[in-house]
VMD Tcl script that builds the backbone (N, CA, C; Angstrom):
set m [mol new atoms 180]
animate dup $m
set s [atomselect $m all]
$s set {name element resname resid chain x y z} {
  {N N MET 1 A 119.167 248.781 -10.557}
  {CA C MET 1 A 120.246 247.945 -11.033}
  {C C MET 1 A 121.569 248.712 -10.986}
  {N N SER 2 A 121.520 249.998 -11.246}
  {CA C SER 2 A 122.740 250.798 -11.201}
  {C C SER 2 A 123.352 250.807 -9.810}
  {N N LEU 3 A 122.515 250.833 -8.783}
  {CA C LEU 3 A 123.044 250.801 -7.416}
  {C C LEU 3 A 123.706 249.458 -7.125}
  {N N ASN 4 A 123.157 248.380 -7.633}
  {CA C ASN 4 A 123.802 247.072 -7.481}
  {C C ASN 4 A 125.172 247.072 -8.142}
  {N N ASN 5 A 125.230 247.583 -9.359}
  {CA C ASN 5 A 126.503 247.631 -10.081}
  {C C ASN 5 A 127.512 248.514 -9.355}
  {N N LEU 6 A 127.051 249.652 -8.864}
  {CA C LEU 6 A 127.931 250.542 -8.109}
  {C C LEU 6 A 128.451 249.836 -6.865}
  {N N ALA 7 A 127.581 249.144 -6.166}
  {CA C ALA 7 A 127.978 248.430 -4.954}
  {C C ALA 7 A 129.052 247.389 -5.260}
  {N N ILE 8 A 128.862 246.654 -6.319}
  {CA C ILE 8 A 129.847 245.635 -6.697}
  {C C ILE 8 A 131.179 246.291 -7.037}
  {N N ASP 9 A 131.134 247.341 -7.842}
  {CA C ASP 9 A 132.371 248.026 -8.232}
  {C C ASP 9 A 133.096 248.609 -7.020}
  {N N LEU 10 A 132.362 249.217 -6.108}
  {CA C LEU 10 A 132.984 249.770 -4.906}
  {C C LEU 10 A 133.586 248.662 -4.041}
  {N N GLY 11 A 132.909 247.538 -3.975}
  {CA C GLY 11 A 133.435 246.408 -3.213}
  {C C GLY 11 A 134.734 245.882 -3.798}
  {N N VAL 12 A 134.808 245.848 -5.120}
  {CA C VAL 12 A 136.005 245.355 -5.799}
  {C C VAL 12 A 137.219 246.219 -5.480}
  {N N VAL 13 A 137.011 247.515 -5.366}
  {CA C VAL 13 A 138.146 248.412 -5.102}
  {C C VAL 13 A 138.355 248.663 -3.610}
  {N N GLY 14 A 137.630 247.915 -2.770}
  {CA C GLY 14 A 137.881 247.977 -1.342}
  {C C GLY 14 A 137.140 249.059 -0.577}
  {N N ARG 15 A 136.160 249.666 -1.182}
  {CA C ARG 15 A 135.385 250.720 -0.507}
  {C C ARG 15 A 134.110 250.096 0.050}
  {N N ARG 16 A 134.313 249.246 1.074}
  {CA C ARG 16 A 133.254 248.399 1.606}
  {C C ARG 16 A 132.080 249.177 2.178}
  {N N ALA 17 A 132.337 250.191 2.993}
  {CA C ALA 17 A 131.243 250.939 3.621}
  {C C ALA 17 A 130.358 251.595 2.565}
  {N N GLU 18 A 130.972 252.187 1.559}
  {CA C GLU 18 A 130.199 252.820 0.490}
  {C C GLU 18 A 129.457 251.768 -0.338}
  {N N SER 19 A 130.094 250.635 -0.514}
  {CA C SER 19 A 129.483 249.543 -1.256}
  {C C SER 19 A 128.216 249.057 -0.558}
  {N N LEU 20 A 128.324 248.842 0.742}
  {CA C LEU 20 A 127.160 248.380 1.512}
  {C C LEU 20 A 126.044 249.423 1.524}
  {N N ALA 21 A 126.415 250.694 1.601}
  {CA C ALA 21 A 125.399 251.751 1.591}
  {C C ALA 21 A 124.630 251.744 0.270}
  {N N ALA 22 A 125.340 251.558 -0.831}
  {CA C ALA 22 A 124.685 251.554 -2.146}
  {C C ALA 22 A 123.736 250.368 -2.286}
  {N N VAL 23 A 124.189 249.184 -1.879}
  {CA C VAL 23 A 123.326 248.019 -2.040}
  {C C VAL 23 A 122.152 248.068 -1.064}
  {N N GLU 24 A 122.347 248.617 0.109}
  {CA C GLU 24 A 121.237 248.748 1.049}
  {C C GLU 24 A 120.191 249.726 0.525}
  {N N GLU 25 A 120.640 250.747 -0.188}
  {CA C GLU 25 A 119.689 251.664 -0.819}
  {C C GLU 25 A 118.899 250.927 -1.911}
  {N N ALA 26 A 119.586 250.128 -2.692}
  {CA C ALA 26 A 118.910 249.345 -3.735}
  {C C ALA 26 A 117.888 248.398 -3.120}
  {N N VAL 27 A 118.271 247.713 -2.039}
  {CA C VAL 27 A 117.349 246.796 -1.374}
  {C C VAL 27 A 116.110 247.553 -0.899}
  {N N GLY 28 A 116.298 248.721 -0.336}
  {CA C GLY 28 A 115.163 249.511 0.136}
  {C C GLY 28 A 114.205 249.869 -0.982}
  {N N HIS 29 A 114.752 250.306 -2.103}
  {CA C HIS 29 A 113.906 250.662 -3.249}
  {C C HIS 29 A 113.174 249.435 -3.791}
  {N N TYR 30 A 113.928 248.347 -3.991}
  {CA C TYR 30 A 113.303 247.147 -4.546}
  {C C TYR 30 A 112.298 246.532 -3.590}
  {N N ARG 31 A 112.541 246.648 -2.288}
  {CA C ARG 31 A 111.590 246.109 -1.312}
  {C C ARG 31 A 110.238 246.829 -1.455}
  {N N THR 32 A 110.291 248.145 -1.584}
  {CA C THR 32 A 109.070 248.937 -1.759}
  {C C THR 32 A 108.367 248.563 -3.069}
  {N N LEU 33 A 109.144 248.465 -4.138}
  {CA C LEU 33 A 108.561 248.116 -5.435}
  {C C LEU 33 A 107.991 246.695 -5.429}
  {N N ALA 34 A 108.683 245.763 -4.785}
  {CA C ALA 34 A 108.226 244.372 -4.747}
  {C C ALA 34 A 106.954 244.214 -3.928}
  {N N GLU 35 A 106.757 245.075 -2.945}
  {CA C GLU 35 A 105.503 245.027 -2.186}
  {C C GLU 35 A 104.323 245.355 -3.094}
  {N N ALA 36 A 104.524 246.293 -4.007}
  {CA C ALA 36 A 103.453 246.692 -4.915}
  {C C ALA 36 A 103.285 245.716 -6.079}
  {N N ASN 37 A 104.401 245.135 -6.534}
  {CA C ASN 37 A 104.349 244.248 -7.689}
  {C C ASN 37 A 105.425 243.167 -7.545}
  {N N PRO 38 A 105.146 242.139 -6.735}
  {CA C PRO 38 A 106.159 241.122 -6.472}
  {C C PRO 38 A 106.613 240.340 -7.707}
  {N N GLY 39 A 105.712 240.115 -8.628}
  {CA C GLY 39 A 106.081 239.362 -9.820}
  {C C GLY 39 A 107.110 240.075 -10.673}
  {N N LEU 40 A 107.018 241.376 -10.717}
  {CA C LEU 40 A 107.921 242.163 -11.546}
  {C C LEU 40 A 109.217 242.497 -10.817}
  {N N PHE 41 A 109.120 242.864 -9.544}
  {CA C PHE 41 A 110.298 243.365 -8.830}
  {C C PHE 41 A 110.879 242.385 -7.812}
  {N N GLY 42 A 110.201 241.279 -7.563}
  {CA C GLY 42 A 110.729 240.285 -6.634}
  {C C GLY 42 A 112.102 239.746 -7.029}
  {N N PRO 43 A 112.289 239.398 -8.307}
  {CA C PRO 43 A 113.609 238.906 -8.715}
  {C C PRO 43 A 114.721 239.951 -8.538}
  {N N ALA 44 A 114.421 241.198 -8.801}
  {CA C ALA 44 A 115.425 242.252 -8.624}
  {C C ALA 44 A 115.753 242.432 -7.145}
  {N N LEU 45 A 114.741 242.324 -6.289}
  {CA C LEU 45 A 114.979 242.394 -4.853}
  {C C LEU 45 A 115.874 241.240 -4.431}
  {N N GLN 46 A 115.584 240.055 -4.910}
  {CA C GLN 46 A 116.408 238.889 -4.574}
  {C C GLN 46 A 117.851 239.091 -5.012}
  {N N GLN 47 A 118.039 239.639 -6.183}
  {CA C GLN 47 A 119.401 239.887 -6.679}
  {C C GLN 47 A 120.125 240.887 -5.783}
  {N N SER 48 A 119.447 241.937 -5.389}
  {CA C SER 48 A 120.061 242.927 -4.500}
  {C C SER 48 A 120.415 242.313 -3.156}
  {N N LEU 49 A 119.550 241.460 -2.647}
  {CA C LEU 49 A 119.832 240.784 -1.378}
  {C C LEU 49 A 121.045 239.863 -1.508}
  {N N GLU 50 A 121.184 239.220 -2.656}
  {CA C GLU 50 A 122.344 238.360 -2.887}
  {C C GLU 50 A 123.627 239.184 -2.976}
  {N N VAL 51 A 123.564 240.328 -3.624}
  {CA C VAL 51 A 124.730 241.216 -3.690}
  {C C VAL 51 A 125.099 241.673 -2.282}
  {N N ALA 52 A 124.105 242.062 -1.496}
  {CA C ALA 52 A 124.351 242.509 -0.125}
  {C C ALA 52 A 125.001 241.404 0.689}
  {N N SER 53 A 124.505 240.199 0.552}
  {CA C SER 53 A 125.056 239.068 1.285}
  {C C SER 53 A 126.515 238.823 0.899}
  {N N GLY 54 A 126.790 238.877 -0.365}
  {CA C GLY 54 A 128.164 238.686 -0.839}
  {C C GLY 54 A 129.106 239.764 -0.331}
  {N N LEU 55 A 128.640 241.001 -0.337}
  {CA C LEU 55 A 129.479 242.106 0.128}
  {C C LEU 55 A 129.719 242.036 1.618}
  {N N LYS 56 A 128.723 241.600 2.361}
  {CA C LYS 56 A 128.889 241.493 3.815}
  {C C LYS 56 A 129.891 240.405 4.169}
  {N N GLY 57 A 130.085 239.466 3.264}
  {CA C GLY 57 A 131.046 238.396 3.495}
  {C C GLY 57 A 132.482 238.771 3.184}
  {N N LEU 58 A 132.692 239.941 2.572}
  {CA C LEU 58 A 134.046 240.380 2.247}
  {C C LEU 58 A 134.776 240.839 3.494}
  {N N ASP 59 A 136.071 240.713 3.482}
  {CA C ASP 59 A 136.867 241.233 4.590}
  {C C ASP 59 A 136.758 242.744 4.632}
  {N N PRO 60 A 136.650 243.304 5.865}
  {CA C PRO 60 A 136.534 244.779 5.969}
  {C C PRO 60 A 137.767 245.495 5.517}
}
mol reanalyze $m
mol bondsrecalc $m
mol representation Tube
mol addrep $m
């Protein structure tokens, strides 16, 4: 969750590349965790994917 928050904060201040790197790291971690326990970590993975999608839509 901290990586999601960091990604959002970096995106707000215009540090897009760093923002995307942080959220992509979060997605990677949550993807691994969701494979082992989808009921517990699936929602967090979905949230990270939504953050990533939103950040990718920002102007560079």
